[in-house]
C-alpha positions as CSV (number, residue, x, y, z in Angstrom):
1,M,1.3,13.5,-10.5
2,A,2.2,11.3,-7.1
3,K,4.1,8.6,-6.9
4,V,2.6,5.7,-5.3
5,L,4.5,2.4,-4.0
6,I,2.8,-1.1,-4.1
7,I,4.0,-3.8,-1.9
8,D,1.8,-6.9,-2.9
9,D,3.3,-10.4,-2.5
10,E,1.4,-11.4,-5.1
11,L,2.7,-9.7,-8.9
12,E,-0.6,-10.0,-10.8
13,T,-2.1,-8.3,-7.5
14,L,0.9,-5.6,-8.7
15,E,0.3,-5.6,-12.4
16,I,-3.4,-5.2,-12.3
17,H,-2.9,-2.0,-9.5
18,K,-0.1,-0.8,-12.3
19,T,-2.3,-0.9,-15.1
20,Y,-4.9,1.2,-13.1
21,L,-2.6,3.9,-12.0
22,Q,0.1,4.1,-14.3
23,A,-1.4,6.7,-16.5
24,E,-1.8,10.0,-14.0
25,H,0.5,8.9,-11.2
26,E,4.6,7.4,-10.8
27,V,4.2,3.8,-9.6
28,F,7.1,1.7,-8.0
29,M,5.9,-2.0,-7.3
30,F,7.8,-4.5,-4.4
31,Q,7.1,-7.9,-4.4
32,S,9.1,-8.1,-0.6
33,G,8.6,-6.3,2.2
34,A,12.1,-5.5,3.4
35,E,12.6,-4.1,0.3
36,A,10.3,-1.7,0.1
37,L,11.4,-0.9,2.7
38,D,14.4,-0.8,2.2
39,Q,13.5,1.7,-1.6
40,M,11.0,3.7,0.2
41,T,13.2,6.8,1.3
42,K,14.8,6.9,-1.8
43,I,11.2,7.2,-3.2
44,A,9.8,9.3,-0.8
45,P,6.0,8.4,-2.3
46,D,2.9,10.3,-1.6
47,I,1.1,7.2,-0.7
48,I,1.9,3.3,-0.4
49,L,-0.4,0.5,-1.1
50,L,0.6,-2.6,0.9
51,D,-1.2,-6.0,1.9
52,I,-2.2,-7.1,5.0
53,E,-0.4,-10.4,4.9
54,M,3.2,-11.2,3.5
55,P,6.2,-12.5,3.8
56,F,8.7,-11.0,6.1
57,K,6.6,-8.4,8.0
58,T,2.7,-7.6,8.3
59,G,1.4,-4.8,6.4
60,I,0.6,-3.9,9.7
61,E,4.5,-4.0,11.5
62,A,5.3,-2.2,7.8
63,T,3.1,0.5,8.4
64,A,4.9,2.0,11.9
65,I,7.7,1.9,10.6
66,I,6.9,3.3,7.4
67,K,4.8,5.9,10.0
68,R,8.7,7.1,11.3
69,Q,10.4,7.1,8.7
70,L,7.6,8.9,5.9
71,P,5.3,10.9,8.3
72,R,3.7,12.1,5.8
73,T,3.0,9.1,3.3
74,R,-0.5,7.3,3.4
75,V,-0.9,4.1,4.0
76,V,-3.5,2.7,2.6
77,F,-4.2,-1.1,3.1
78,L,-4.9,-3.9,0.6
79,T,-6.3,-6.7,1.6
80,A,-8.7,-10.2,1.0
81,Y,-9.2,-10.1,4.4
82,D,-12.3,-9.0,5.2
83,R,-11.7,-9.0,9.1
84,F,-12.6,-6.8,11.2
85,E,-9.1,-7.4,14.1
86,Y,-7.6,-7.0,10.6
87,A,-8.9,-3.2,9.8
88,V,-8.9,-2.1,13.7
89,G,-4.8,-2.9,13.4
90,A,-4.5,-1.0,10.3
91,L,-5.7,2.1,11.4
92,R,-4.1,1.8,14.8
93,S,-0.1,0.7,13.3
94,G,-1.2,4.5,11.6
95,G,-2.8,3.4,8.2
96,D,-5.1,5.8,6.2
97,D,-7.6,3.5,4.5
98,Y,-9.0,0.1,4.2
99,L,-9.8,-1.6,0.8
100,L,-10.9,-5.0,-0.1
101,K,-9.6,-7.0,-2.8
102,P,-10.4,-7.9,-5.9
103,T,-10.4,-3.6,-5.7
104,P,-12.1,-2.2,-8.5
105,E,-10.1,0.4,-10.6
106,A,-12.9,3.2,-9.9
107,D,-12.3,2.6,-6.1
108,L,-8.5,2.7,-6.7
109,R,-9.0,6.6,-8.9
110,D,-11.2,7.8,-6.3
111,L,-8.9,6.8,-2.9
112,L,-6.2,9.0,-4.9
113,H,-7.8,11.7,-5.7
114,K,-8.6,12.7,-2.1
């Protein structure tokens, strides 16, 4: 069972992804990037799913912090933005994957089984 931390400022998105994953994984959710970054070392997640556009810090800025503090944690961006420059920035910041929202349940399950 993997520990999955989901960071998204949209409560509906958090709830949908939690529903998809909670049967097979331990899921933690945060609407605030600041709160998630504060708690992540205590949680020590295996994977972090995060939105690219959030208040406080963008997902790209947060990934740089995540990778410094938890270098083995995989980071996957979930975003509604289909912009090349976002995808490049996400990967350059240390992100491991980039999925578009709405993300089908099968895509999330496949990602976590890799």
